[in-house]
C-alpha positions in Angstrom: -5.1 -49.9 -30.4 -6.1 -52.7 -28.1 -9.6 -53.5 -26.9 -8.6 -53.0 -23.3 -7.5 -49.5 -24.1 -10.8 -48.7 -25.7 -12.7 -50.0 -22.7 -10.6 -47.9 -20.4 -11.3 -44.8 -22.4 -15.1 -45.5 -22.3 -14.9 -46.1 -18.6 -13.1 -42.8 -18.2 -16.0 -41.1 -19.9 -14.7 -40.6 -23.4 -17.0 -41.0 -26.4 -15.0 -40.6 -29.6 -11.5 -40.3 -31.0 -11.1 -37.0 -32.9 -7.9 -36.4 -34.8 -6.2 -39.1 -32.7 -7.3 -37.6 -29.4 -10.0 -39.0 -27.1 -12.9 -36.6 -26.6 -16.0 -36.2 -24.5 -19.1 -35.0 -26.2 -21.5 -32.9 -24.2 -25.1 -33.4 -25.3 -26.4 -36.0 -27.8 -23.5 -38.0 -29.3 -25.5 -38.9 -32.5 -26.5 -35.3 -33.2 -22.9 -34.3 -32.9 -21.9 -37.0 -35.3 -24.6 -36.0 -37.7 -23.2 -32.5 -37.8 -19.8 -33.7 -38.9 -18.5 -34.1 -42.5 -18.4 -37.7 -43.6 -14.6 -37.6 -44.0 -14.0 -36.1 -40.5 -12.1 -39.2 -39.3 -14.0 -39.5 -36.1 -14.0 -42.9 -34.4 -16.8 -43.8 -32.0 -15.3 -45.8 -29.1 -18.4 -48.0 -28.6 -18.3 -48.9 -32.3 -14.6 -49.8 -32.1 -15.5 -52.6 -29.6 -17.2 -54.4 -32.5 -14.1 -54.2 -34.8 -11.7 -57.2 -35.2 -8.3 -57.2 -33.6 -6.8 -56.7 -37.0 -8.9 -53.7 -37.7 -8.0 -52.2 -34.3 -4.3 -52.7 -35.0 -4.6 -50.5 -38.1 -5.6 -47.5 -35.9 -2.1 -47.5 -34.3 -0.6 -47.2 -37.8 -2.8 -44.3 -38.9 
């Protein structure tokens, strides 16, 4: 996944990637995330912007 793609998803209103699919969270994002299991595999788009390019490249392979 490329940084530009993440920025586009954020611009389009998405908050997370859940099971490989971008999703919009209604309400408080952090409350939603707290309600999930630790192994849910959710990726927060704003957090992905802080990842290295090498780390982002791994997302495509998952």
